[in-house]
C-alpha positions as CSV (number, residue, x, y, z in Angstrom):
1,M,25.7,3.1,-11.3
2,K,28.8,4.3,-9.2
3,F,29.7,6.4,-11.7
4,R,26.2,8.1,-12.1
5,R,25.8,8.5,-8.5
6,Q,29.1,10.3,-8.7
7,L,28.6,12.4,-11.5
8,F,25.0,14.1,-9.9
9,K,27.3,14.9,-7.1
10,F,29.9,16.7,-9.4
11,R,26.7,18.4,-11.2
12,Y,25.4,19.9,-8.1
13,S,28.9,21.2,-6.9
14,I,28.7,23.2,-9.6
15,S,25.6,24.4,-10.2
16,S,25.1,27.5,-7.7
17,K,25.0,29.8,-10.2
18,Y,21.7,27.8,-11.5
19,E,20.4,28.1,-7.5
20,I,20.4,24.7,-7.1
21,Y,20.8,23.4,-3.5
22,A,23.2,20.7,-2.4
23,P,21.3,17.2,-2.6
24,T,19.9,16.0,0.3
25,Y,19.6,12.0,-0.9
26,A,21.9,11.2,-3.9
27,D,22.3,7.0,-4.0
28,D,20.5,3.8,-5.7
29,G,19.7,6.1,-8.8
30,L,18.0,8.2,-7.1
31,I,18.8,12.3,-6.4
32,S,16.6,15.0,-4.5
33,E,16.7,18.1,-2.7
34,H,13.5,17.0,-1.1
35,I,13.1,16.9,2.6
36,V,14.5,12.8,4.0
37,D,14.1,13.2,7.7
38,F,14.0,9.9,8.0
39,M,17.7,9.5,7.0
40,K,17.9,11.0,10.3
41,D,15.5,9.2,12.3
42,A,17.4,7.1,15.0
43,K,14.7,4.4,14.8
44,F,15.2,3.7,10.8
45,V,18.7,4.2,11.4
46,K,18.9,1.3,13.7
47,A,16.6,-0.9,11.5
48,Y,18.2,-0.3,8.2
49,N,22.1,-1.1,9.7
50,Y,20.2,-4.2,11.0
51,G,19.1,-5.2,7.2
52,K,22.3,-3.9,6.0
53,S,24.3,-6.0,8.3
54,T,23.0,-9.1,6.5
55,G,25.4,-8.6,3.5
56,A,22.9,-8.1,0.8
57,I,24.1,-5.4,-0.7
58,I,27.8,-6.0,-0.5
59,S,28.0,-5.8,-4.4
60,H,25.4,-3.3,-5.0
61,P,26.8,0.1,-5.8
62,G,25.9,2.1,-2.8
63,D,23.0,1.7,0.0
64,I,19.1,1.7,-0.6
65,H,18.1,3.6,2.2
66,F,14.8,5.1,0.4
67,R,13.6,1.9,-0.9
68,A,14.1,0.7,2.9
69,Y,12.3,3.6,4.1
70,I,8.9,3.2,1.6
71,A,8.7,-0.7,3.0
72,C,9.2,0.3,6.2
73,W,6.2,2.8,6.1
74,A,4.2,0.3,3.9
75,A,4.7,-2.2,6.8
76,V,3.5,0.4,9.4
77,Q,0.4,0.5,7.2
78,A,-0.6,-2.9,7.2
79,L,-0.4,-3.3,10.8
80,S,-3.7,-2.2,11.5
81,L,-5.1,-4.9,9.3
82,E,-6.2,-8.0,9.3
83,G,-3.6,-10.6,7.7
84,D,-0.1,-11.4,7.6
85,Y,2.7,-10.4,5.6
86,V,4.5,-12.0,2.9
87,E,7.5,-11.5,0.7
88,C,7.8,-13.2,-2.5
89,G,11.7,-12.8,-3.1
90,V,14.1,-12.3,0.1
91,G,17.3,-12.5,-1.2
92,K,19.2,-12.7,1.9
93,G,16.9,-10.3,3.6
94,L,17.9,-6.5,4.1
95,L,14.1,-5.4,3.4
96,T,12.8,-8.1,5.7
97,R,15.4,-7.2,8.0
98,T,14.8,-3.8,8.6
99,V,11.0,-3.8,8.4
100,V,10.6,-6.7,11.2
101,E,13.1,-4.6,12.9
102,Y,11.4,-1.0,12.6
103,I,8.1,-2.6,13.7
104,D,8.9,-4.7,16.3
105,F,7.3,-7.9,14.4
106,Q,8.4,-9.8,17.4
107,N,5.5,-8.5,19.4
108,V,3.1,-8.0,16.2
109,P,0.3,-11.1,16.3
110,K,0.8,-11.7,12.9
111,N,3.0,-14.1,10.6
112,F,5.7,-12.9,8.1
113,F,6.2,-15.5,5.3
114,L,9.3,-15.0,3.6
115,I,9.3,-16.8,0.1
116,D,12.4,-17.6,-1.8
117,T,14.6,-20.4,-4.0
118,F,17.2,-19.7,-1.3
119,A,19.4,-20.1,-4.2
120,G,19.0,-17.7,-6.8
121,I,16.8,-16.7,-9.2
122,P,15.3,-19.6,-11.6
123,V,17.0,-18.3,-15.1
124,S,14.9,-21.2,-16.8
125,Q,12.0,-19.7,-15.8
126,G,12.7,-15.9,-17.6
127,V,11.6,-14.7,-20.5
128,K,14.3,-13.6,-23.3
129,S,14.7,-10.3,-22.0
130,E,15.2,-10.7,-18.4
131,I,17.9,-13.7,-18.9
132,K,21.2,-11.4,-19.0
133,S,20.0,-9.2,-15.8
134,M,19.1,-12.6,-14.0
135,E,22.1,-14.4,-14.4
136,L,24.1,-11.0,-13.7
137,L,21.8,-10.7,-10.6
138,N,23.0,-14.3,-9.9
139,N,26.9,-13.5,-10.2
140,L,26.3,-10.8,-8.3
141,H,24.4,-11.9,-5.0
142,F,23.2,-15.3,-5.4
143,N,25.8,-17.6,-6.6
144,S,25.4,-20.2,-3.5
145,S,22.8,-21.3,-1.4
146,Y,21.9,-18.2,1.8
147,L,19.2,-20.6,3.3
148,Q,21.3,-21.1,6.5
149,E,22.0,-17.2,6.3
150,V,18.7,-16.1,6.1
151,E,17.5,-18.7,8.5
152,Q,19.8,-17.6,10.9
153,T,19.2,-13.7,10.1
154,F,15.4,-14.5,11.5
155,I,16.3,-17.1,14.4
156,D,15.0,-14.9,17.6
157,Y,12.0,-13.9,14.9
158,K,9.4,-16.9,16.1
159,N,6.8,-15.6,13.6
160,V,8.7,-15.3,11.0
161,R,8.1,-18.4,8.9
162,I,10.7,-19.5,6.1
163,V,9.1,-21.1,2.9
164,Q,11.6,-22.6,0.5
165,G,10.9,-23.2,-3.0
166,R,10.0,-21.8,-6.7
167,I,7.0,-19.9,-7.6
168,P,4.3,-21.1,-8.4
169,E,5.4,-24.6,-7.3
170,I,5.5,-24.0,-4.0
171,L,2.2,-22.1,-3.1
172,S,0.1,-24.7,-3.6
173,G,1.5,-26.4,-1.1
174,N,1.4,-24.0,1.5
175,I,-1.6,-22.4,3.7
176,F,-2.0,-18.9,3.6
177,S,-5.1,-17.1,4.5
178,K,-5.5,-13.4,4.9
179,V,-2.6,-11.5,3.5
180,C,-2.3,-7.0,4.9
181,Y,1.4,-7.0,3.4
182,L,2.9,-8.2,0.4
183,S,6.5,-7.7,-0.9
184,V,7.5,-9.0,-5.0
185,D,10.8,-9.0,-5.5
186,M,11.7,-11.9,-7.8
187,N,13.4,-10.1,-10.9
188,N,11.2,-13.0,-12.7
189,S,8.4,-11.6,-14.7
190,I,6.8,-14.7,-14.9
191,A,7.0,-16.0,-11.2
192,E,5.6,-12.5,-9.8
193,A,2.7,-12.8,-12.1
194,H,1.6,-16.3,-10.7
195,A,2.5,-14.6,-7.1
196,L,0.3,-11.9,-7.7
197,E,-2.3,-13.7,-8.9
198,F,-2.3,-16.4,-6.7
199,F,-2.4,-13.8,-3.5
200,W,-4.4,-11.1,-4.7
201,D,-7.7,-12.8,-3.1
202,K,-6.2,-13.1,0.0
203,L,-4.9,-9.6,0.1
204,V,-7.6,-7.9,2.4
205,P,-9.2,-3.8,2.2
206,G,-6.2,-1.8,2.1
207,A,-3.4,-4.1,1.8
208,V,-0.3,-2.8,0.3
209,V,1.5,-4.3,-2.7
210,L,5.2,-3.3,-3.0
211,F,7.1,-4.2,-5.8
212,D,10.7,-3.9,-5.7
213,D,12.4,-3.2,-9.0
214,Y,8.7,-2.2,-10.5
215,A,10.5,0.7,-12.4
216,Y,13.9,0.6,-11.6
217,G,15.4,0.1,-14.7
218,E,15.0,-0.9,-18.4
219,Q,16.5,-4.5,-17.7
220,F,13.1,-4.9,-15.2
221,R,11.0,-3.6,-18.5
222,A,9.4,-7.5,-18.3
223,Q,8.2,-7.4,-14.9
224,K,6.4,-4.0,-15.2
225,Q,4.4,-4.7,-17.8
226,A,3.5,-8.4,-16.4
227,M,2.3,-6.5,-12.7
228,D,0.7,-3.4,-15.0
229,E,-1.6,-5.9,-17.1
230,F,-2.7,-7.4,-14.1
231,A,-3.9,-4.6,-12.0
232,T,-5.4,-3.6,-15.6
233,K,-7.4,-6.4,-15.7
234,K,-8.2,-5.7,-11.8
235,G,-9.4,-2.1,-12.4
236,Y,-6.0,-1.0,-10.8
237,S,-3.1,1.1,-11.7
238,I,0.2,0.9,-9.8
239,L,2.0,4.2,-8.7
240,T,5.3,4.6,-9.9
241,L,7.9,6.0,-7.0
242,P,11.0,8.1,-7.8
243,T,12.9,5.1,-6.1
244,G,11.8,2.9,-8.9
245,Q,9.3,0.8,-6.7
246,G,5.8,0.6,-7.5
247,M,3.1,0.5,-5.2
248,L,-1.0,-0.5,-5.3
249,I,-3.2,-0.9,-2.4
250,K,-6.3,-2.9,-2.5
251,K,-9.5,-1.7,-2.4
């Protein structure tokens, strides 16, 4: 990933004769010449820096500003809707921490449920094509329990509820009502399909569903296929974003 980003930058540095301008964004597998004012927005930068301070991407080749910005946008859209926020697959909480800071969630009369094993991706649950990627991600990011880290990160947020366990087993033992924002980021097609099935009827009209690794790379192909199959069955299609994320808005 780092090499690819450097290659992109080099290509742009020597391509003036083709009237290609310097990129405004080059990170996380994405390069763009488009306007990215959010990168200079003090509110977003502050929120992202809080998220990054969790150490969640210490082993990631670069930053994920664009993905975080899209998560913040989605979270804002959900503020005016009835229901709670849910994140399935939290990791060390970078996106969540960014979002709660950005929308001042301490003062929002909603709950934010964070569902994760907090001990890595359950490799035994994966399909064959996912195993290698699961193992790599566990080795890079989840080689020990991170529950206490996440609890400390959100200690001042009384309306952030941490739910530890594996999906689908953990879902039936908890009470969830209406949901206005659903983030799905488990790097696990089986768990993601179960989560989407479980929460679908709880999503209120206008609710935003954000899939973090939906089209991020071939190693996540099984997740994309599972999400597409579910969406098609419900009469929807998932929007592929240039960040590799996917987005769906419930009617």
